[in-house]
C-alpha positions in Angstrom: 6.7 -75.0 2.2 8.0 -73.7 -1.2 9.1 -76.5 -3.4 8.9 -74.8 -6.8 12.5 -73.5 -6.6 13.4 -72.4 -10.2 15.2 -69.6 -12.1 12.3 -67.1 -11.8 12.9 -67.1 -8.0 16.5 -65.8 -8.4 16.2 -61.9 -8.3 19.0 -59.7 -9.5 19.9 -56.4 -7.8 23.4 -55.3 -9.1 26.7 -56.2 -10.7 29.8 -57.9 -9.2 32.7 -55.6 -9.9 33.0 -53.8 -6.5 33.9 -57.0 -4.6 37.5 -57.4 -5.7 38.1 -53.7 -5.3 36.7 -53.5 -1.7 36.6 -57.1 -0.3 36.5 -55.8 3.3 33.0 -54.4 2.7 31.7 -57.9 2.0 33.7 -60.3 4.2 34.9 -58.0 7.0 38.7 -58.3 6.3 41.2 -59.9 4.0 42.9 -61.5 7.0 42.1 -64.9 8.5 38.6 -63.9 9.6 37.6 -62.9 6.0 39.3 -66.1 4.6 37.2 -68.4 6.8 34.1 -66.3 6.1 34.3 -67.7 2.5 33.7 -71.2 3.8 30.9 -70.0 6.1 29.1 -68.3 3.2 29.0 -71.5 1.1 28.1 -73.7 4.2 25.3 -71.3 5.1 23.7 -71.9 1.7 23.6 -75.6 2.5 22.2 -75.0 5.9 19.5 -72.8 4.4 18.5 -75.8 2.3 18.4 -77.9 5.5 16.2 -75.2 7.2 13.9 -75.4 4.2 13.7 -79.2 4.8 15.5 -80.4 1.7 19.0 -81.2 3.0 20.3 -83.6 5.7 23.9 -84.1 4.8 26.6 -81.5 4.5 30.3 -82.3 3.8 33.1 -79.8 4.2 36.6 -80.9 2.9 39.9 -79.1 3.1 41.9 -80.3 0.0 45.6 -81.0 -0.2 46.0 -78.1 -2.8 44.7 -75.5 -0.3 41.2 -75.4 -1.8 37.9 -76.2 0.1 34.9 -78.2 -1.1 31.4 -78.1 0.3 28.9 -80.7 -0.8 25.2 -81.0 0.2 22.2 -83.2 -0.7 19.8 -80.3 -1.2 17.7 -79.4 -4.2 20.8 -78.1 -6.2 21.2 -74.5 -7.5 18.7 -74.0 -10.3 20.3 -74.4 -13.8 17.5 -73.2 -16.1 17.8 -69.9 -18.0 17.2 -66.8 -15.8 14.5 -64.5 -17.4 16.3 -61.3 -16.5 20.0 -62.1 -17.3 19.6 -64.6 -20.1 22.2 -66.8 -18.5 21.7 -70.0 -16.5 20.5 -69.3 -12.9 23.7 -71.1 -11.7 25.9 -68.6 -13.6 23.7 -65.7 -12.4 24.0 -66.7 -8.7 27.8 -67.1 -9.1 28.5 -63.9 -11.1 26.0 -61.3 -10.0 26.1 -59.6 -6.6 22.8 -59.8 -4.6 21.4 -62.5 -6.8 19.9 -65.4 -4.9 16.8 -67.1 -3.6 16.8 -65.0 -0.4 15.0 -61.9 -1.6 11.4 -63.1 -1.6 9.9 -65.1 -4.5 9.3 -68.1 -2.3 12.8 -69.8 -2.7 13.4 -69.8 1.1 11.0 -69.3 4.0 13.9 -68.4 6.4 17.6 -67.9 5.6 20.9 -66.8 7.2 22.4 -65.5 4.0 20.5 -62.2 4.4 22.5 -60.0 1.9 22.6 -62.7 -0.8 26.2 -61.8 -1.4 27.4 -65.3 -0.3 28.5 -67.5 -3.2 29.1 -64.6 -5.7 31.5 -63.0 -3.3 33.3 -66.3 -2.8 33.6 -66.5 -6.6 34.9 -63.0 -6.9 37.6 -63.5 -4.3 38.8 -67.0 -5.4 41.5 -67.9 -8.0 39.0 -70.5 -9.2 35.6 -72.0 -8.4 34.2 -75.2 -9.7 30.4 -75.9 -9.2 28.7 -79.2 -9.7 24.9 -79.5 -9.5 22.9 -82.7 -9.5 19.3 -82.0 -10.5 16.6 -83.6 -12.7 18.8 -86.7 -13.2 21.5 -84.6 -14.8 24.9 -83.4 -13.7 25.8 -79.7 -14.4 29.4 -78.5 -14.1 30.8 -75.0 -14.6 34.2 -73.4 -13.8 35.0 -69.8 -12.9 38.3 -67.9 -12.5 38.5 -64.7 -10.5 34.7 -64.3 -10.9 34.5 -64.9 -14.6 32.9 -68.0 -16.2 35.3 -70.2 -18.1 33.3 -71.8 -20.9 29.6 -72.7 -20.8 27.7 -74.9 -18.4 28.5 -78.6 -19.1 25.5 -81.0 -18.8 25.5 -84.8 -18.7 23.3 -87.6 -17.5 23.9 -88.3 -13.8 22.3 -91.8 -14.1 20.6 -91.3 -10.7 18.0 -89.3 -8.7 20.8 -87.6 -6.7 20.3 -83.9 -6.0 22.6 -81.4 -4.4 25.4 -79.0 -5.0 29.2 -79.2 -4.7 31.3 -76.0 -4.7 35.1 -76.1 -4.6 37.1 -72.9 -4.5 40.7 -71.8 -4.0 41.0 -68.3 -2.3 42.9 -65.8 -4.3 46.4 -64.9 -3.0 46.1 -61.5 -4.7 43.3 -60.7 -2.3 44.3 -62.7 0.8 47.9 -61.5 0.9 48.6 -62.7 4.5 48.0 -66.4 3.4 45.2 -68.7 2.4 45.7 -71.6 4.8 42.5 -72.5 6.5 42.6 -73.2 10.3 40.9 -76.5 11.2 39.9 -75.5 14.7 38.3 -72.2 13.6 36.1 -73.9 11.0 35.4 -76.8 13.3 34.0 -74.3 15.9 31.5 -72.8 13.4 30.5 -76.2 12.0 29.9 -77.6 15.5 27.8 -74.5 16.3 25.7 -74.9 13.1 25.1 -78.6 13.9 23.8 -77.6 17.4 21.6 -74.9 16.0 20.1 -77.2 13.4 19.4 -80.5 15.3 19.4 -83.5 13.1 21.6 -82.1 10.3 24.7 -84.2 9.7 27.9 -82.3 9.0 31.2 -84.1 8.2 34.4 -82.1 8.2 37.5 -83.7 6.6 41.1 -82.3 6.5 43.0 -83.9 3.6 46.1 -81.7 4.1 48.3 -84.7 5.1 51.5 -82.8 4.9 50.2 -80.1 7.2 48.8 -82.8 9.6 52.1 -84.7 9.5 50.0 -87.8 9.1 49.1 -90.4 6.5 45.4 -90.3 7.5 42.9 -87.5 6.9 41.4 -85.8 10.0 37.7 -86.4 10.1 35.1 -84.9 12.6 31.4 -85.5 12.5 28.8 -83.1 14.0 25.3 -84.4 14.5 23.1 -83.4 17.5 19.6 -84.7 17.6 19.1 -82.7 20.9 20.0 -79.4 19.1 20.6 -76.4 21.4 19.8 -78.5 24.5 23.0 -80.5 23.7 24.7 -77.1 23.1 24.0 -76.0 26.7 25.0 -79.4 28.0 28.3 -79.0 26.1 29.0 -75.5 27.5 28.1 -76.6 31.1 30.0 -79.9 30.9 32.5 -78.9 33.5 30.1 -76.9 35.8 27.8 -78.1 38.5 24.2 -77.6 37.4 21.4 -76.5 39.7 19.0 -78.7 37.8 20.1 -81.7 35.6 17.2 -81.3 33.2 17.7 -78.5 30.7 14.7 -76.2 30.4 13.7 -76.1 26.7 11.2 -73.9 24.9 10.2 -74.3 21.3 7.4 -72.5 19.5 6.3 -70.5 16.5 4.2 -67.3 16.3 3.5 -65.1 13.3 6.1 -67.1 11.3 8.9 -66.5 13.8 10.3 -69.8 15.2 11.8 -69.6 18.7 14.0 -72.1 20.5 15.5 -71.5 23.9 17.5 -73.8 26.2 18.3 -72.8 29.8 20.4 -74.2 32.7 21.6 -72.6 35.9 24.9 -73.7 37.5 25.8 -73.4 41.2 29.6 -72.8 40.6 29.3 -69.8 38.2 29.1 -66.1 39.1 28.2 -64.7 35.7 25.7 -65.5 32.9 26.5 -66.8 29.5 23.8 -65.9 27.0 24.3 -66.9 23.3 21.9 -65.4 20.8 21.4 -66.5 17.2 19.1 -65.2 14.5 18.8 -67.4 11.4 22.0 -69.2 12.5 24.0 -66.0 12.7 25.5 -65.3 16.1 24.3 -61.9 17.2 27.3 -60.8 19.3 25.7 -57.4 19.8 22.4 -58.8 21.1 19.1 -57.6 19.8 15.4 -57.9 20.4 15.4 -61.7 20.9 17.9 -61.4 23.8 16.0 -58.4 25.2 12.8 -60.4 25.3 14.5 -63.3 27.0 16.1 -61.2 29.7 12.7 -59.4 30.4 10.7 -62.6 30.7 13.3 -64.3 33.0 13.4 -61.3 35.3 9.6 -61.0 35.5 8.8 -64.7 35.8 11.4 -65.4 38.6 10.4 -62.3 40.6 6.8 -63.6 40.4 7.9 -66.9 41.8 10.0 -65.2 44.5 6.8 -63.5 45.8 4.7 -66.6 45.4 7.2 -68.7 47.3 7.8 -66.1 50.0 11.4 -65.6 49.1 10.8 -61.8 48.8 8.6 -59.9 51.2 6.3 -57.1 50.2 8.6 -54.4 51.4 11.7 -55.9 49.7 12.7 -54.7 46.2 12.6 -57.0 43.2 15.7 -59.0 42.2 17.5 -57.5 39.3 17.9 -59.3 36.0 21.6 -59.7 36.7 20.9 -61.4 40.1 18.5 -63.8 38.4 20.8 -64.6 35.5 23.9 -65.3 37.8 25.1 -68.8 36.8 22.8 -69.1 33.9 23.8 -70.6 30.5 21.2 -69.9 27.8 21.1 -70.4 24.1 18.3 -68.6 22.1 17.9 -69.3 18.5 15.2 -67.5 16.4 14.3 -68.0 12.8 12.8 -64.8 11.3 11.3 -64.7 7.7 12.3 -61.0 7.2 15.2 -60.4 9.5 16.4 -56.8 10.1 20.0 -56.8 11.1 21.8 -53.7 12.2 24.9 -53.2 10.1 26.5 -55.2 7.3 28.2 -57.5 9.8 24.7 -58.7 11.0 25.6 -58.8 14.7 22.4 -57.3 16.2 18.8 -58.3 15.5 16.5 -55.3 15.1 13.0 -56.8 14.5 10.8 -55.3 17.2 8.1 -58.0 17.0 10.5 -60.7 18.1 10.9 -59.2 21.6 7.2 -59.8 22.4 7.1 -63.3 20.7 10.1 -64.5 22.8 8.6 -63.0 25.9 5.2 -64.8 25.5 6.5 -68.2 24.4 9.3 -68.4 27.0 7.0 -67.1 29.8 4.4 -69.8 29.2 6.8 -72.7 29.1 9.1 -71.5 31.9 6.2 -70.8 34.3 4.8 -74.3 33.6 8.2 -75.9 34.2 8.9 -74.1 37.4 5.4 -74.8 38.8 6.2 -78.5 38.5 9.7 -78.2 39.8 9.5 -76.2 43.1 12.9 -77.4 44.4 14.6 -76.1 41.2 13.0 -72.7 41.4 13.9 -72.5 45.1 17.6 -73.2 44.3 17.7 -70.7 41.5 16.1 -68.0 43.7 18.4 -68.8 46.6 21.4 -68.2 44.3 19.8 -65.0 42.9 19.2 -63.7 46.5 22.8 -64.5 47.4 23.9 -62.5 44.4 21.6 -59.7 45.4 23.1 -59.7 48.9 26.6 -59.8 47.6 25.8 -56.8 45.3 24.5 -54.8 48.3 27.6 -55.6 50.3 29.7 -54.4 47.4 27.7 -51.2 46.9 30.1 -49.0 48.8 33.1 -50.4 46.9 31.1 -49.9 43.6 30.8 -46.3 44.4 34.5 -46.0 43.9 34.1 -46.7 40.2 31.0 -44.6 39.6 31.9 -41.2 38.1 30.1 -38.3 36.6 32.6 -38.0 33.7 35.8 -39.6 32.6 38.1 -37.8 35.0 35.8 -36.5 37.7 34.3 -38.0 40.9 36.7 -41.0 41.1 40.3 -40.3 41.3 42.6 -42.2 38.9 44.9 -44.7 40.6 48.2 -43.2 41.7 50.3 -45.8 39.9 48.7 -45.0 36.5 51.1 -43.0 34.3 48.4 -41.4 32.1 48.9 -40.1 28.6 48.4 -36.4 27.7 45.8 -37.1 25.0 42.1 -37.1 26.0 40.9 -38.7 22.8 40.2 -42.4 23.6 40.3 -43.2 19.9 44.1 -42.5 19.7 44.9 -43.5 23.3 46.2 -46.8 24.5 47.1 -48.3 27.8 49.7 -51.0 28.6 48.9 -53.2 31.6 52.2 -54.5 32.8 53.3 -56.8 35.6 55.5 -55.3 38.3 57.2 -52.0 39.0 60.5 -52.8 37.1 58.7 -53.5 33.8 56.4 -50.5 34.6 59.5 -48.3 35.0 61.0 -49.4 31.6 57.6 -48.9 29.9 57.0 -45.5 31.4 60.4 -44.3 30.3 60.2 -45.9 26.8 56.6 -44.9 25.9 55.3 -42.0 23.8 53.6 -40.0 26.6 51.3 -38.3 24.2 49.1 -41.3 23.6 50.4 -44.2 25.7 49.5 -44.8 29.3 51.1 -47.4 31.6 49.4 -49.2 34.5 51.7 -51.5 36.5 50.0 -54.3 38.5 51.6 -55.7 41.6 51.4 -59.5 41.6 48.5 -61.6 40.3 45.0 -60.2 40.2 42.0 -62.1 41.6 40.7 -65.0 39.6 37.2 -63.7 38.6 36.0 -67.2 37.7 36.0 -68.1 41.4 35.0 -64.8 43.0 31.8 -63.0 43.9 31.1 -59.3 43.3 31.8 -58.2 46.9 35.4 -59.5 46.8 36.0 -58.2 43.2 35.2 -54.6 44.2 37.3 -54.7 47.3 40.5 -55.9 45.5 43.0 -53.0 45.0 44.4 -54.2 41.7 40.9 -54.7 40.2 39.8 -51.3 41.5 42.8 -49.8 39.8 41.9 -51.5 36.5 38.2 -50.6 36.6 38.9 -46.9 37.4 41.9 -46.5 35.0 39.9 -47.9 32.1 36.6 -46.2 32.9 34.8 -49.5 32.9 31.8 -48.8 35.2 30.0 -51.7 36.8 29.9 -55.4 36.0 26.8 -56.5 34.2 25.7 -53.0 33.2 25.3 -52.2 29.5 28.8 -51.4 28.2 29.2 -47.7 27.6 31.9 -47.1 25.0 31.9 -43.3 25.7 33.2 -43.9 29.2 36.1 -46.1 28.0 39.3 -44.0 28.3 41.5 -46.0 25.9 40.5 -47.8 22.7 43.5 -50.1 22.8 44.0 -52.1 26.0 47.3 -53.9 25.7 48.3 -56.7 28.0 52.1 -56.7 28.3 53.4 -59.6 30.4 56.7 -61.5 30.7 57.3 -64.3 28.2 57.3 -67.0 31.0 54.8 -69.2 32.9 54.0 -66.5 35.5 53.5 -63.9 32.7 51.2 -66.3 30.9 49.2 -66.9 34.1 48.8 -63.1 34.7 47.7 -62.7 31.1 45.1 -65.4 31.6 43.8 -63.9 34.8 43.5 -60.5 33.0 41.7 -62.1 30.1 39.3 -63.9 32.5 38.6 -60.6 34.2 37.7 -58.9 30.8 35.7 -61.9 29.6 33.6 -62.2 32.7 33.5 -58.6 33.9 32.9 -56.7 30.7 32.9 -59.1 27.7 31.8 -56.4 25.3 35.4 -55.0 25.5 36.6 -58.2 23.8 33.7 -58.6 21.5 34.1 -55.0 20.2 37.9 -55.4 19.7 39.5 -53.2 22.4 41.7 -55.8 24.0 45.2 -56.7 22.6 48.2 -58.7 23.6 51.6 -57.1 23.2 54.4 -59.4 21.9 57.8 -58.7 23.4 60.8 -60.4 21.9 62.3 -63.6 23.4 65.9 -63.0 22.2 68.3 -60.4 21.0 71.1 -61.7 18.7 74.2 -59.6 18.2 76.9 -60.1 15.6 79.4 -57.4 15.0 77.5 -54.1 14.7 74.2 -55.8 13.7 71.5 -57.0 15.9 68.2 -58.9 15.5 65.2 -59.3 17.8 63.5 -62.7 17.7 60.0 -63.4 18.8 60.2 -67.2 18.7 62.7 -70.1 18.8 61.9 -70.6 15.1 63.0 -67.0 14.2 66.1 -67.4 16.3 67.1 -70.7 14.5 66.4 -69.1 11.1 68.8 -66.2 11.8 71.5 -68.5 13.2 71.2 -70.8 10.1 72.1 -67.7 8.0 75.5 -67.2 9.8 78.7 -68.7 8.5 79.8 -71.8 10.4 82.4 -70.2 12.7 80.7 -66.9 13.2 81.0 -65.1 16.5 77.7 -63.9 17.9 75.9 -63.4 21.2 72.4 -64.3 22.2 70.5 -62.5 25.0 67.4 -64.3 26.4 64.9 -61.8 27.8 63.4 -63.4 30.9 61.3 -60.4 31.8 60.3 -57.0 30.4 62.2 -55.4 33.3 65.5 -56.7 31.8 64.9 -54.6 28.7 66.2 -51.0 28.4 63.4 -48.5 27.8 64.6 -47.8 24.2 64.6 -51.6 23.5 61.1 -52.0 24.9 59.9 -49.1 22.7 61.6 -50.4 19.5 60.3 -54.0 19.9 57.0 -53.9 21.7 55.5 -50.4 22.0 56.4 -48.5 18.8 53.3 -48.7 16.5 55.7 -48.7 13.5 57.5 -51.8 14.4 55.6 -53.7 17.1 53.3 -56.7 16.9 49.9 -56.5 18.7 47.5 -59.5 18.6 43.8 -58.5 18.9 41.9 -60.8 21.2 39.0 -62.2 19.3 36.4 -64.8 20.2 35.1 -66.8 17.2 33.5 -69.5 19.3 32.0 -68.0 22.4 30.7 -71.4 23.8 34.1 -73.0 23.5 35.8 -69.9 25.1 33.3 -70.1 28.0 34.0 -73.8 28.5 37.8 -73.4 28.4 37.7 -70.5 30.9 35.6 -72.7 33.2 38.1 -75.7 32.8 41.3 -73.6 33.2 40.2 -71.1 35.8 37.2 -72.7 37.7 37.1 -74.5 41.1 37.2 -78.1 39.8 40.6 -79.7 39.4 39.6 -82.9 37.6 38.5 -81.2 34.3 41.7 -79.1 34.3 43.9 -82.1 34.9 42.1 -83.9 32.0 42.6 -80.9 29.7 46.3 -80.7 30.5 46.8 -84.5 30.1 45.0 -84.4 26.7 46.5 -81.2 25.2 49.8 -80.9 27.2 51.8 -83.3 24.9 50.4 -81.5 21.7 51.1 -78.0 23.0 54.4 -78.9 24.7 53.2 -77.5 28.0 55.6 -77.5 30.9 55.7 -76.3 34.5 52.0 -76.1 34.8 50.4 -75.7 38.2 47.1 -77.5 38.5 
């Protein structure tokens, strides 16, 4: 373990100027995602200290002035003079891009902050940053404004052996023009995830924005999970019925690569949920660690199927998808020299990791299943049931197989297609009912907008096996119109016929239910569609206010009230409440909801995959009790009415 962490281990690669010019290159966007990324970058540094064995307490605080503070009890950023820059290592780390202890030199054995841009990018994109370091019985403080140091490092006696770092920053409104208000739930999801991935670390999250909370007390959450990723799987499966109560857990290290895997199969689930992490970064696009896990699961369980006479010699092997049906798995690898594909670090590329995962998981899983024959029998019975359902659905599946985008499978008759054949510019609106479909077809731009009306509510995928899915007319229409291919197969973007899939439903309880059913379909059937940003929700207006020759469309009660407050006291005006899309004239629907110049589309994103999985199970699964509990807990807060449970 490297304990001599000093200035000479901070390596400098290049200057900081580009960050303010092109912030999107470094944090993904200047919207909410990029804003929250600033907090993650600082927290990740504290977690890296925990991984190195020097930190056990991390505090994250949202302050009343809109700033955030992250405090840890690690070694503290080095403060001695850096040999290459002539400045303190602290100032170097804060003001030079790609300067940090992550580029070799023994500062860290394993780290998540691969690109080393973390804290310097936070500094560049903040109105101000204040850093306090406790180290060598001294307290070091320095302030920065928009990336530039304000004065020198101030040093004083701390009077204690305390070590650690505190970083406070206020995001710059010149960069984050859509707002700098942190969302508590978004940050809580990531902090909870980090606590699961680093069992034993204590993370405290405090919201001191009392005005925003409408409370006289701060909101405090604590995340500490001694069980690590085992507890993570337990949390995800909390509302499901497990095949085996005990979570299968694998932990091992080979060639410097640490591997942790937790597995549990559930009876009442028809899809798998595999979460992969590399150096604490969620690899949404998979990678070699997940490939290794899938391979070893398929091979091991097929071996047991033969051994326990579940498959005869003349019968084919069970596919990986059959075996993984109902499985929740979390795999976390820590790799000394990680190779991530792309700046966003969403796919692990290290080829050696595949074999290491395969070997370590194979040994432990075989041993576990040898000692638990009833568990392996139940898993295999479920896999064989999935295999049989897939065979029964084969004929229906053939309807969605096609040689090219428009050949071999005819497009559904009710689809009003667009004339463009370029998926990049094409979009499809999935609408409920023929009347809304009629307005949408007349109001659209036929060149690049397609309309698919659905009759009634589609099947609830959460409760349905493959055979029923493929026989359902509405789902067949969806699969064929979009060019989706087959559930569980690797997502093929080249087959996708539209790169914007817009769900356009009525602004009422039924419309919300249909939207949820569609989201469940996309999440369970082809989650890559959501992960890669192809799914959107259209936002039709709720009201039209007319006064004289002027009119306004309002998308919320708050907007309506604001406009009405601007009228004189005795003004004459009329309000029309749109109960459904079918009530709107084609031109109105175009102006408010479909015209790219004036509409609002919300991209469906999943920041916290585990929480999304759990919520889909609660809201759309077979069991009523968890759903009732959810509604009783959150109903009063969300002002939920007319819910059918």
